[in-house]
C-alpha positions in Angstrom: 89.6 80.2 121.4 91.4 77.1 120.1 92.2 78.9 116.9 93.6 81.9 118.8 95.7 79.5 121.0 97.0 77.8 117.8 97.7 81.2 116.2 99.6 82.5 119.3 101.7 79.3 119.7 102.6 79.4 116.0 103.7 83.1 116.3 105.7 82.4 119.5 107.4 79.4 117.7 108.3 81.7 114.8 109.8 84.3 117.2 111.8 81.7 119.1 113.1 80.2 115.8 114.2 83.7 114.6 115.9 84.4 117.9 117.7 81.0 117.9 118.9 81.6 114.3 120.7 84.7 115.7 122.7 82.6 118.1 126.4 82.6 117.3 128.8 79.6 117.6 131.5 80.3 120.3 133.7 77.2 120.6 131.3 74.3 121.3 128.4 76.5 122.3 125.9 78.7 120.5 125.7 82.1 122.3 122.6 84.3 122.1 123.6 87.1 124.5 124.7 90.4 123.3 126.5 93.3 125.0 127.2 96.9 124.2 130.9 97.7 124.2 132.3 100.0 126.8 133.6 102.3 124.0 130.0 102.6 122.8 130.9 101.8 119.2 129.0 98.5 118.7 126.8 95.7 120.0 128.8 92.5 120.2 128.0 88.8 120.7 128.9 87.7 124.2 132.4 86.3 124.8 133.5 87.5 121.3 134.7 90.6 119.6 132.3 90.0 116.7 130.0 93.0 116.2 126.3 92.5 115.7 125.7 96.1 114.9 127.9 99.3 114.7 127.3 103.0 114.7 127.4 105.0 111.5 130.8 105.1 109.8 133.4 106.0 112.4 130.8 107.2 114.9 129.5 105.9 118.2 126.3 103.9 118.3 123.2 105.8 119.3 122.8 104.7 122.9 119.1 104.0 123.0 119.4 101.8 119.9 122.2 99.9 121.4 120.5 99.4 124.7 117.3 98.3 123.0 119.2 95.7 120.9 121.0 94.4 124.0 117.8 94.2 126.0 116.1 92.1 123.3 119.1 89.9 122.5 118.2 86.4 121.2 118.6 84.7 124.7 116.0 87.2 126.1 113.6 86.6 123.2 113.8 82.8 123.7 113.1 83.2 127.4 110.1 85.6 126.6 108.8 83.0 124.2 108.9 80.2 126.8 107.1 82.4 129.2 104.4 83.4 126.7 104.0 79.8 125.6 103.3 78.8 129.3 100.7 81.5 129.6 99.0 80.4 126.4 99.0 76.8 127.4 97.6 77.6 130.9 94.8 79.7 129.3 94.0 76.9 126.9 93.8 74.5 129.8 91.5 76.9 131.7 89.2 77.3 128.7 89.0 73.6 127.9 85.9 71.5 128.7 86.0 70.1 132.2 87.0 66.5 131.1 89.8 67.7 129.0 90.9 70.4 131.5 91.3 67.6 134.1 93.8 65.9 131.8 95.6 69.1 130.9 95.9 70.5 134.4 96.1 67.0 136.1 93.6 68.3 138.8 89.9 69.0 139.3 90.2 72.8 139.4 86.8 74.5 139.7 86.3 76.6 136.6 84.0 79.6 136.8 83.0 82.2 134.3 85.4 84.8 135.6 88.4 82.5 135.0 87.2 81.8 131.5 86.8 85.5 130.8 90.3 86.3 132.2 91.9 83.5 130.2 90.2 84.7 127.0 91.2 88.3 127.6 94.8 87.2 128.4 95.0 85.4 125.1 93.6 88.4 123.2 96.2 90.7 124.8 99.0 88.3 124.0 97.9 88.3 120.3 98.0 92.2 120.0 101.7 92.4 119.0 100.8 90.2 116.0 97.9 92.3 114.8 99.8 93.0 111.6 100.1 89.3 110.8 97.9 88.1 107.9 96.3 85.3 110.0 95.4 87.7 112.8 91.6 88.0 113.2 90.1 91.4 114.2 87.6 89.7 116.5 90.6 88.9 118.7 91.3 92.5 119.4 91.1 93.2 123.1 
């Protein structure tokens, strides 16, 4: 499971880096939020009139495409990455040997087989979106 944890943490870091690269400078800040214009013609960077994506030439944007882009704007992706990283680290701590687990969790949590199986299955499920990655291993398939 250590390799699976390392694999997941590396993919999550890649996702977060890609999202952060899409942040846009606005004054002294870098903004990662996007919005769909009221006119329906483009997705814009928050607090700007700079389009991230537009509809076909002189046409409105396809609403489901625009809504999907806005829902998965860079700020949301970074937040998702932080959450997934926390899940992976928690599972890694649950799967660790008791002596290491005490240090990772800073407690003496009783660890039974059911928790280990749940943690392992959680990691496998988190890895599924990366099944097309060259370092993904088929034995991780949930």
